[in-house]
TORTI-75237 format. One record per residue (C-alpha): x, y, z. Coordinates in steps of 0.5 Angstrom, whole numbers, padded with zeros to 4 digits, always signed. Layout:
// TORTI-75237
XYZ...
//
This chain:
// TORTI-75237
+0038-0050-0070+0039-0049-0062+0033-0051-0057+0029-0045-0055+0031-0042-0048+0024-0042-0045+0026-0042-0038+0025-0036-0032+0027-0036-0025+0023-0039-0020+0021-0034-0014+0022-0040-0009+0029-0043-0011+0031-0038-0015+0034-0043-0021+0032-0042-0028+0027-0047-0030+0020-0048-0034+0016-0044-0029+0008-0043-0028+0005-0036-0026+0000-0035-0020-0005-0030-0022-0006-0029-0014+0001-0027-0012+0003-0026-0019+0010-0030-0018+0013-0035-0022+0014-0042-0019+0017-0048-0022+0013-0055-0022+0016-0057-0015+0015-0051-0012+0008-0049-0015+0005-0055-0011+0008-0053-0005+0005-0046-0006-0002-0049-0007-0001-0053+0000+0001-0046+0003-0006-0043+0000-0009-0049+0003-0007-0048+0010-0009-0041+0010-0016-0043+0007-0016-0048+0013-0015-0043+0018-0020-0039+0015-0025-0045+0016-0023-0046+0023-0024-0039+0025-0031-0039+0021-0033-0045+0025-0031-0043+0032-0035-0036+0031-0041-0041+0029-0040-0045+0035-0040-0038+0039-0046-0035+0036-0050-0042+0037-0048-0041+0045-0050-0033+0044-0058-0034+0045-0059-0030+0051-0064-0024+0048-0071-0028+0049-0069-0030+0057-0067-0022+0058-0074-0020+0055-0077-0024+0060-0073-0022+0066-0075-0015+0064-0082-0016+0064-0082-0019+0071-0078-0013+0073-0083-0008+0070-0089-0012+0073-0086-0012+0080-0083-0005+0080-0087+0002+0080-0089+0006+0074-0083+0010+0074-0079+0004+0072-0084+0002+0066-0080+0008+0061-0073+0004+0063-0076-0003+0061-0078+0000+0054-0071+0003+0053-0069-0004+0055-0073-0008+0050-0071-0003+0044-0064-0005+0045-0065-0012+0045-0070-0012+0039-0065-0008+0035-0060-0013+0037-0064-0019+0035-0066-0015+0028-0058-0014+0027-0057-0021+0029-0061-0024+0024-0058-0020+0019-0051-0022+0021-0053-0029+0021-0056-0029+0014-0049-0026+0012-0045-0031+0016-0049-0037+0012-0047-0033+0005-0040-0034+0007-0040-0041+0009-0043-0043+0003-0038-0039-0001-0033-0043+0003-0036-0049+0002-0036-0047-0006-0029-0045-0006-0027-0052-0002-0031-0056-0007-0028-0053-0013-0021-0052-0011-0020-0046-0015-0018-0040-0011-0012-0035-0010-0009-0030-0005-0015-0025-0007-0020-0030-0006-0017-0032+0001-0016-0024+0003-0024-0023+0001-0026-0029+0006-0021-0027+0011-0023-0020+0011-0031-0022+0011-0030-0026+0017-0026-0021+0021-0032-0016+0020-0037-0021+0022-0033-0023+0028-0032-0015+0030-0040-0014+0029-0042-0020+0033-0037-0018+0039-0040-0011+0039-0047-0013+0040-0051-0011+0046-0049-0016+0052-0054-0017+0058-0052-0019+0065-0056-0018+0072-0054-0016+0078-0058-0017+0085-0057-0012+0090-0060-0012+0097-0061-0005+0101-0067-0002+0104-0065+0005+0102-0066+0009+0095-0063+0004+0090-0062+0005+0082-0064+0001+0076-0060+0003+0070-0059+0002+0062-0052+0003+0059-0051+0002+0052-0047+0005+0046-0051+0008+0040-0049+0010+0033-0047+0018+0033-0051+0021+0027-0044+0024+0025-0042+0019+0020-0036+0018+0017-0032+0013+0012-0026+0010+0011-0021+0015+0007-0019+0010+0002-0024+0006-0002-0024+0000-0007-0027-0002-0013-0033-0006-0013-0034-0006-0021-0030-0004-0027-0023+0000-0025-0021-0004-0032-0020+0002-0036-0025+0005-0041-0028-0001-0045-0034-0005-0047-0032-0011-0044-0037-0014-0038-0031-0012-0033-0031-0005-0036-0035+0002-0037-0035+0008-0041-0037+0013-0037-0041+0010-0031-0046+0016-0030-0051+0013-0025-0051+0008-0020-0057+0005-0016-0057-0001-0011-0063-0006-0010-0065-0009-0003-0060-0015-0005-0054-0010-0006-0054-0011-0013-0051-0005-0016-0054-0002-0023-0050+0002-0027-0052+0007-0033-0046+0006-0037-0047+0012-0041-0042+0011-0047-0043+0004-0048-0051+0005-0049-0053+0000-0043-0055-0001-0036-0050-0007-0033-0052-0010-0026-0046-0012-0022-0048-0017-0016-0044-0017-0010-0037-0019-0010-0037-0020-0018-0031-0020-0023-0036-0017-0028-0043-0015-0030-0049-0017-0033-0052-0013-0038-0059-0011-0036-0061-0008-0043-0059-0012-0050-0052-0008-0050-0053-0007-0057-0050+0000-0060-0054+0006-0059-0060+0007-0063-0068+0008-0063-0071+0001-0063-0075-0001-0057-0069-0005-0055-0064+0000-0056-0061+0005-0051-0058+0012-0054-0054+0015-0048-0058+0013-0042-0057+0018-0036-0061+0014-0030-0064+0008-0028-0069+0006-0022-0071-0001-0020-0078-0002-0018-0078-0007-0012-0085-0009-0012-0085-0012-0019-0077-0012-0020-0078-0008-0027-0072-0003-0029-0074+0004-0031-0069+0007-0035-0068+0015-0037-0066+0014-0045-0064+0021-0046-0062+0020-0053-0068+0018-0055-0072+0023-0051-0076+0017-0047-0077+0013-0041-0077+0006-0042-0079+0000-0037-0076-0007-0038-0080-0012-0034-0078-0020-0036-0075-0018-0042-0081-0014-0045-0080-0006-0046-0085-0001-0046-0085+0006-0047-0088+0010-0041-0086+0017-0043-0084+0021-0049-0081+0027-0052-0077+0029-0045-0070+0031-0045-0069+0027-0039-0063+0027-0034-0065+0024-0028-0072+0021-0025-0074+0018-0019-0081+0014-0017-0084+0016-0011-0088+0012-0006-0095+0013-0010-0092+0011-0016-0091+0018-0019-0085+0019-0023-0081+0026-0022-0077+0027-0028-0072+0033-0030-0072+0036-0037-0065+0039-0038-0068+0042-0045-0073+0046-0041-0070+0047-0035-0075+0044-0030-0078+0038-0026-0085+0035-0027-0089+0030-0024-0091+0024-0028-0097+0019-0028-0097+0013-0033-0102+0015-0038-0101+0023-0037-0098+0027-0043-0096+0033-0040-0094+0032-0033-0095+0037-0027-0089+0042-0026-0086+0042-0019-0080+0046-0020-0077+0051-0025-0080+0052-0032-0079+0059-0032-0073+0059-0037-0066+0058-0036-0063+0062-0031-0060+0063-0023-0066+0066-0020-0070+0062-0015-0075+0060-0019-0070+0058-0025-0066+0052-0026-0060+0051-0031-0059+0044-0033-0062+0040-0027-0058+0034-0028-0060+0030-0022-0066+0030-0017-0067+0027-0010-0074+0026-0006-0074+0026+0001-0079+0022+0006-0083+0029+0006-0084+0029-0002-0079+0035-0001-0075+0035-0008-0067+0037-0008-0064+0039-0015-0057+0039-0017-0057+0045-0021-0051+0044-0025-0049+0050-0029-0051+0054-0023-0046+0050-0019-0052+0050-0013-0057+0045-0010-0064+0047-0009-0069+0045-0005-0077+0045-0007-0082+0044-0002-0089+0041-0005-0093+0047-0008-0087+0052-0008-0086+0057-0013-0079+0058-0012-0074+0054-0009-0068+0055-0003-0061+0054-0004-0058+0049+0001-0051+0048-0002-0047+0052-0006-0049+0058-0010-0043+0062-0010-0040+0061-0016-0036+0056-0019-0030+0054-0015-0027+0050-0010-0028+0053-0003-0032+0050+0002-0038+0055+0000-0037+0053-0007-0039+0047-0012-0037+0046-0019-0042+0042-0023-0045+0038-0018-0048+0032-0020-0051+0026-0016-0054+0028-0009-0058+0024-0003-0061+0027+0003-0060+0023+0010-0065+0022+0016-0062+0028+0019-0063+0032+0013-0056+0033+0011-0054+0033+0004-0049+0029+0000-0046+0032-0006-0042+0029-0012-0038+0035-0013-0036+0033-0020-0031+0039-0022-0028+0039-0016-0027+0031-0015-0029+0030-0008-0036+0028-0004-0039+0034+0000-0044+0034+0006-0048+0040+0007-0052+0041+0013-0058+0045+0011-0058+0052+0014-0050+0052+0014-0046+0057+0009-0040+0052+0008-0040+0044+0007-0035+0039+0009-0031+0034+0005-0032+0027+0007-0028+0024+0001-0023+0025-0005-0021+0033-0005-0014+0030-0006-0013+0032-0013-0016+0029-0020-0013+0022-0020-0014+0015-0020-0011+0013-0013-0015+0010-0007-0016+0016-0004-0018+0020-0010-0023+0021-0015-0024+0024-0023-0030+0027-0024-0035+0023-0019-0042+0023-0022-0046+0020-0017-0047+0017-0010-0051+0012-0006-0051+0008+0000-0053+0001+0002-0057-0002+0008-0050-0002+0012-0049+0005+0011-0043+0004+0006-0042+0009+0001-0041+0008-0007-0039+0013-0012-0039+0013-0019-0032+0015-0021-0034+0017-0028-0027+0018-0031-0024+0013-0028-0029+0008-0030-0030+0005-0024-0035+0004-0018-0031+0006-0011-0034+0003-0004-0032+0007+0002-0034+0003+0008-0037+0006+0014-0033+0007+0020-0037+0006+0026-0037+0012+0031-0041+0010+0037-0043+0015+0043-0044+0013+0050-0051+0013+0053-0053+0012+0060-0060+0012+0063-0061+0012+0070-0067+0012+0075-0068+0011+0083-0073+0009+0087-0074+0006+0094-0074-0002+0094-0073-0007+0099-0069-0012+0094-0068-0010+0087-0064-0012+0081-0060-0008+0077-0060-0008+0069-0054-0007+0065-0054-0007+0058-0047-0006+0054-0045-0005+0047
//
């Protein structure tokens, strides 16, 4: 009996030896070169830590904002009334910078903790290093894009000028074309790193992603940078017991009491989960989508009745706010209202799926207005195909998961056509493709998340910072004055 041949080629020395696989680079190494490979990775980690420490030293030295505010105050007192408006502009720029700096410091503190943990556990590979390197690079870029203040003194007895020069974000937001998976993406399944039809996504203030996992009858929470999710519900098979879900369609997170409200459509009920205690809030509703307003009322779409009602806890009927006039395509009708969004003015936006349009209903209105689509099922820029998740930004632009066209659209209210902002490159699983996107969400930094239904993944698309140059000036007569410049 001959000895079995279990040798493979080492990628370093190219000799047949007993090898060991590195899960980071997916290469095979013999024992000698595996140690050398680990030393190389250690060197890369040390480089990241050194860069992190250097950025920390620079950030500590950057503490000019408070003194800048004091100089602005002194300048305002010594100047005439026309200067006061400019002083206020300066304050706003610096205060916004302070707020962003606090946010940056929190993220930086989290990164340093992750670096410390990686170093102590000594468990990392190329994927971990790439993540740490990219996070540090992004923080460095954000830091150097902060507003910087400097003063220039000028002596003159003629007309002098004081100016504020800064850069501001344009409202014409855009995102990187290529996305990357932050949850799922491991084919269809019921493991903790898999989905079976991600139907709805919601982000909380900590950027945890709550995913309604439709065919798995569960809601899963993914923490930032996690490799698998945590089951929020009990994760058992579909059923109608209190702790079971049956084809859930939506989820909402109450930040005040940290409860989770779930649209349990298959069981025709809305349930609240608080500290592992389940409570039925509303029953006998064919609920596709729900949203809670600032007063604690719930807007719930009923696909069976083709209507949206506003409910308060304890009510048995709710108040009709949209539709309710039978299935149809008239302005007072809906046909499968799948997703809803409520803006800060309590205007209700409805994704009217089978009518291939998005409707807007004002408060107390008896009919809605078409704000996107409504020109039949199609892929032209004036058409939608089975529109799903929607949200509206501060400029009243409507973002739509155009499910049947495998793309994300943006419509400006009043325009006849929309704009493709993501996808639209055919049905597929590439990083610039989508396959029946079902929902969209934004985090606090403006990054866009997409529930890519048939690819069973949540894709993130990073915001591209697009700035415009702003310059404000004011002239007045003075013997000696200071010129104030703020630049980003």
